[in-house]
C-alpha positions, 0 to 999 in steps of 0.5 A: 826195515821189518824187524819180527819177535821170532819168540819171547822165553826166559827173559830173552828175546828171539829177535829176525830183522830184513834191511833192504838193499835202498836201505843199506845204500842209504846207511852206506852214504851216510857212513861215508860222508861221515869217514871221508872227514877223517880221510886224508888224500894227497893234493887235499887238507885232511877231509877236503878231498872231493867224495868221489876221490876220498870214499876210494880211500875207506876201507870197505871192512870197516865200512860194512862194519860201521853200517852193520852198527847202525842196523844193530843199533836201530833194531835193538832201539826200535824193539825197545821202544815198541815193547817198552822192553828193560835190556839187561846186558848186551844182546847177542848178534846170531847171524847175518844172511846176504839176501837175493835183492841184496838185503839182509836178514838179522837175527839177535837175540836181547836179553831182559831185565826178569819180572821179580816175584819178591813175594813175602820176603821180609818173613821168609828172611826174618831172622830167629827171635832167640838170635842175640848178639854176643858181648864179649872183648871180641864182640864186634869180631863175633858180630861181624862174623854173625853178620856174614853167617845171616848174609849168606842164610839170607842169600840162601833163602832169596835165590830159593824163595824168590821167583825170577828167571835169568836169560841164558844169554846173560849166564853164557857170557858169564862162563865164558869170561870165567873160563877166559880168566881160568885159561889165562890163570893156567897160562900163567904157571905154563899149563894149557887150560886141558892141562890144568884141568887134569891137575886138578881132577876135572874136566871142561864140562864139569867147569862148565856146570860150576861156573854156570850154576854159580853166574846164574845165582850171582845174576838172581841175587844182583836182581833180587837186590836191585827189586827189594831196593826198588820196592823199599825205596832204597836209592842212593842220592846225587850227592852220595853218588858224586861223593863216591864217584871221586872217591874212587875216581870213577869216570861219568860214564860209569855212574849208573853202574857205581849207583846200582852198586851202592843201592844193592850195598845199602839194600844189603844193610837193610836185610841184614837188620830185619 
């Protein structure tokens, strides 16, 4: 398998990989071995039929998808390992072109974790010295309101001052997800998306532009907060993580995501106290 990096820009790597017929055939053999374990052939116990007979029962579309999944993962894993990239989000498969020699030419794009230049962010978000907490019967309410306004100000400053490029692949994915939710919302009102947008006096391009801006800002903030957490050595230990996982009934495969959420929350608390 030959993997070429066509270009790298805006925290995105564009790849082109060539897979030979021999490699595809080898992967198909392994895939068939795996898939026939679950095939039932009349006259034989499950997984005990001769390979030549059981292979005829394998769905060719499922076989191709199985092989493609292995090729896809190999391309991504080799690229990340060789270049020490840090993936942020899901790779995007853009094309698969069969070649005359029986091989495949595959193009895919990888959204990468961007470089974050925090600079002197503490100085940028420093609260004015004249800021004082209100001491009244409603002091908690006032403090909460002050924290909310302070946090909004911090977010605006970080987005303006911290340099970071987000992969357009991530933004596009979020925009599509938001459009799907909007379409579902319109359906609950017995409206098409077009009718719904007309009712709120907007067109699709305007909505996409709004979603794109919000998505980019949201992803930027998440990345910046995690960068600050790393800079300030803010982390969640295993005990804290397991306690929250138990409280929220979070499965083990979501622990990494849960830890990121907790670290961002701790970083927000840290920024409010700065």
